VOGU-3710 file (C-alpha; in Angstrom, 3 decimals, decimal comma):
1> xxxxxxxxxx> 74,309/148,466/139,376  77,501/146,457/138,857  77,164/144,846/142,288  73,614/143,682/141,509  74,739/142,182/138,216  77,656/140,419/139,891  75,453/138,977/142,634  72,826/137,852/140,098  75,463/136,185/137,933  77,008/134,500/140,971
11> xxxxxxxxxx> 73,634/133,164/142,134  72,834/131,857/138,659  76,233/130,160/138,482  75,787/128,591/141,918  72,347/127,284/140,930  73,808/125,828/137,759  76,609/124,164/139,689  74,135/122,643/142,135  72,115/121,208/139,244  75,282/119,929/137,628
21> xxxxxxxxxx> 76,395/118,254/140,861  73,061/116,482/141,219  73,171/115,218/137,636  76,845/114,315/137,680  77,715/110,887/138,813  80,101/108,092/138,134  79,147/106,070/135,135  79,633/105,486/131,477  81,262/107,769/128,950  77,801/108,621/127,597
31> xxxxxxxxxx> 76,818/110,009/130,978  80,059/112,006/131,110  79,271/113,486/127,684  75,788/114,335/128,923  77,291/116,110/131,908  79,608/118,061/129,624  76,654/119,107/127,483  74,749/120,149/130,586  77,739/122,211/131,761  77,916/123,947/128,383
41> xxxxxxxxxx> 74,168/124,670/128,378  74,234/126,016/131,951  77,275/128,184/131,224  75,676/129,573/128,061  72,445/130,331/129,941  74,307/132,135/132,740  76,319/134,202/130,270  73,211/135,043/128,227  71,294/136,078/131,358  74,175/138,265/132,498
51> xxxxxxxxxx> 74,415/139,946/129,101  70,655/140,502/128,972  70,499/142,008/132,463  73,484/144,253/131,718  71,846/145,370/128,471  68,629/146,254/130,322  70,525/148,496/132,735  72,472/150,181/129,913  69,318/150,811/127,866  67,479/152,182/130,895
61> xxxxxxxxxx> 70,331/154,605/131,582  70,300/155,828/127,973  66,511/156,149/127,875  66,527/158,077/131,137  69,245/160,375/129,801  67,507/160,974/126,463  63,840/161,204/127,454  64,173/162,164/131,110  61,057/162,175/133,243  58,825/160,657/130,557
71> xxxxxxxxxx> 60,747/157,388/130,655  61,104/157,441/134,440  57,328/157,765/134,844  56,694/154,975/132,341  59,280/152,710/133,971  57,599/153,185/137,344  54,313/151,809/135,918  55,648/148,892/133,862  57,861/145,872/134,474  61,242/145,417/132,813
81> xxxxxx> 61,352/141,855/131,608  58,775/139,540/133,176  55,275/141,112/133,397  54,044/141,289/136,957  57,343/140,084/138,399  60,337/142,196/137,345
//
């Protein structure tokens, strides 16, 4: 579980850095401020996604512990976060 979270966070960070590198360029101070804002937004999104994914795993563990097979059966039929995808 921790390995999956770490890999997901790393991939999200790498994607954010690739976007940042494409946007970043030499130019005026306004462009530099825009790049800084983009870096802050990307960092906040990566952190929020990591926290959300971690929270899903923690809640699933608690629900499985408390309700047992009832939750396991329900989880097998439904998606976690994005309907039809994950």
